[in-house]
Every structure is written in structure tokens, then in C-alpha cells.
KELO-854735 format. One line per 8 residues: number of its first residue (from 0); their letters; for each residue x, y, z of C-alpha. Coordinates in steps of 0.1 Angstrom, whole numbers. Example, Ala and Ser with C-alpha at 12.3 -4.5 7.8 and 13.67 -1.06 7.14 Angstrom:
0 = AS = 123:-45:78  137:-11:71
END
This chain:
0 = XXXXXXXX = 293:-34:312  306:-50:344  341:-50:358  367:-61:332  394:-87:340  426:-75:358  447:-88:329  435:-58:308
8 = XXXXXXXX = 454:-33:330  481:-50:351  508:-45:324  518:-7:323  516:6:288  524:41:276  521:74:294  498:74:325
16 = XXXXXXXX = 468:97:328  469:114:361  467:151:359  439:159:383  435:190:405  417:186:438  418:223:448  407:236:414
24 = XXXXXXXX = 388:208:395  380:232:366  417:233:358  421:195:357  434:180:325  415:148:333  378:155:336  353:133:353
32 = XXXXXXXX = 377:110:371  360:88:397  370:88:433  392:59:445  374:30:461  400:27:489  383:38:521  412:38:546
40 = XXXXXXXX = 450:39:545  458:37:582  442:10:603  447:-2:639  465:16:667  499:32:663  519:25:695  551:10:706
48 = XXXXXXXX = 554:-23:686  585:-44:682  587:-53:645  575:-40:611  565:-64:583  564:-51:547  547:-66:516  570:-59:486
56 = XXXXXXXX = 564:-63:449  587:-86:429  580:-70:395  564:-39:380  526:-41:380  495:-19:378  467:-24:404  432:-11:403
64 = XXXXXXXX = 416:5:433  390:-22:437  418:-48:441  436:-26:466  404:-22:487  398:-60:485  433:-68:497  431:-41:524
72 = XXXXXXXX = 398:-55:538  412:-91:537  443:-83:557  426:-59:581  398:-83:589  423:-112:597  444:-89:619  413:-75:637
80 = XXXXXXXX = 401:-110:644  434:-124:658  453:-94:673  425:-69:678  438:-35:690  475:-47:689  485:-40:653  490:-11:629
88 = XXXXXXXX = 484:-16:592  492:10:565  486:11:528  516:30:514  504:37:479  476:59:464  458:52:431  466:84:412
96 = XXXXXXXX = 462:70:377  429:72:358  418:41:339  401:46:305  378:21:288  357:20:257  320:15:259  310:-20:248
104 = XXXXXXXX = 280:-43:249  282:-80:255  250:-90:237  245:-105:202  245:-80:173  265:-54:192  299:-59:175  298:-26:157
112 = XXXXXXXX = 295:-7:191  323:-26:207  349:-19:179  347:19:180  370:42:161  407:35:155  429:46:184  398:58:204
120 = XXXXXXXX = 407:76:236  381:60:259  364:74:290  374:75:327  361:43:344  383:38:375  416:45:393  448:25:395
128 = XXXXXXXX = 484:28:407  518:17:393  539:-4:416  576:-8:408  598:-38:417  610:-35:452  584:-10:463  564:-15:495
136 = XXXXXXXX = 526:-18:492  515:-27:528  533:-23:561  522:-37:595  536:-32:630  530:-59:656  547:-77:685  573:-104:677
144 = XXXXXXXX = 549:-131:688  524:-121:661  547:-123:632  531:-155:618  497:-139:620  508:-109:599  524:-132:573  491:-151:570
152 = XXXXXXXX = 472:-118:566  495:-107:538  492:-142:522  455:-137:521  458:-101:507  480:-114:479  452:-135:466  434:-103:457
160 = XXXXXXXX = 463:-87:438  479:-92:404  517:-99:403  540:-116:428  551:-104:462  572:-113:492  572:-101:528  602:-90:549
168 = XXXXXXXX = 604:-79:586  627:-58:607  630:-48:643  620:-13:651  643:12:668  636:27:702  628:60:685  603:44:661
176 = XXXXXXXX = 587:25:691  581:58:708  560:72:680  524:78:692  493:91:675  487:127:684  451:131:696  432:162:685
184 = XXXXXXXX = 414:176:716  384:198:712  392:234:718  376:246:751  366:283:752  383:300:782  359:323:801  369:360:801
192 = XXXXXXXX = 383:371:835  359:392:857  368:429:858  386:442:888  367:463:914  388:494:907  379:492:870  343:488:879
200 = XXXXXXXX = 344:519:902  361:539:874  334:529:849  306:538:874  322:572:880  324:579:843  288:570:838  277:593:867
208 = XXXXXXXX = 296:622:852  280:616:818  245:616:835  253:649:853  264:665:821  232:654:804  211:668:832  229:701:831
216 = XXXXXXXX = 224:704:794  187:697:798  183:724:825  201:750:803  178:741:774  147:745:796  159:779:809  164:792:774
224 = XXX = 129:782:765  113:800:795  131:833:785
END
């Protein structure tokens, strides 16, 4: 069966199903959970911008990973087109919850399969997150002159999401402007320093003494054999 409508999940019901272990999968309570479809959580370049714009939820809602990825791609594509290299976009939530669905067929004569047993548990089919009212979903940092561009990017992203949202902005402090991305440089192997001449002479003298001792022992052994 294809992807089901978002209305089947956007209202949080009951206890969430999210006990997954990444380090020791064999100890996970939830078995066979699929990986989230979100490919990136940090986009653009983190440097000294002037303002930060947030996309905030107006009410509690659940969002699937495919909706998050669609919204992320929509906002990032618009920002990349209009302010390429001069923005930083961050998705602030991670889809921890596992979505369960019952197997069903949409063809004629398959009604018995789609009903299933009473209170059936279902199987893992995807991932989702719960967003509370007032929580931030996306954040973007840009220059003041690009505020309208970010608002338009968030407006387009909202078209891919369930629920209602609003955007706010604030000016960044000097300390926040100074935050830079730490680049990881490749480790360069430092060559070992050449040995000093005095050390080389001492090693050469020790080798000569060992050779002399070996020759003396050979001569003694030869003299004993002649006798």
C-alpha cells in the first residue's frame, strides 16, 4: 500500500513508540524501525549574521519524516536560489517516534485483510515527531535585508506540513555573531627528528664492540677444536 494521508497521524494519540537503541540494536524494544528520511539538519554556512528567524508551531501536532524532508527541501532550495552562501538553516527536531500501520489492500474483495484483528498492534512503517505548541521547528540566520526572503521560504515550507505555524525574528548578540564552524583539518604526520651525531657515534661504538666480542668467541671455539 502507498503512503497514507497525513490526517491519520497528525493528532497525537496514546503513548508514543520510540524505545530504540542505536549502539545496541539487539536490545531495542522497537524492532525493525526504518531510518528517518530527513537527510540534513544543518544547511548553509554558519557565520556572523544579523538576525535569526524561527518557525514556531501554534498547536500540538505530529509530523512524519517525509513531510519534514519535503519542507526542508522547499525552504533550503528557495534560500539557496536567492541568498546562496549567505544563510544558515537548521531543523531543530528529530523524528524519534515509530509509526505503526496495519497491512491493507485497496483492491476489490480484500475487505477481510484490511480489517485485521481487534486492537491489532501494527508493524513499523515510518518515523515521526511530536511538536508542542510554542516549539521551534526551523531556524534560519541571515542578514537583515534578507528577512522577507526567509519569510517566503518558511511560507513555502508550511505548505508541506500539517498544523498552523507563525514566524518570529530577533537580532543576534555580538557573541552569537562570532560563532563560527570549526573546521576539522586532516592530521599531518610529523616526521621523526634525525638522531644526533653523538648518538650515532655511540651506537656505532657499541656495534663494533659486539663484533669484537663475537670474533673473540669464534677464535676461542676454533682453538678448543684444534686441541
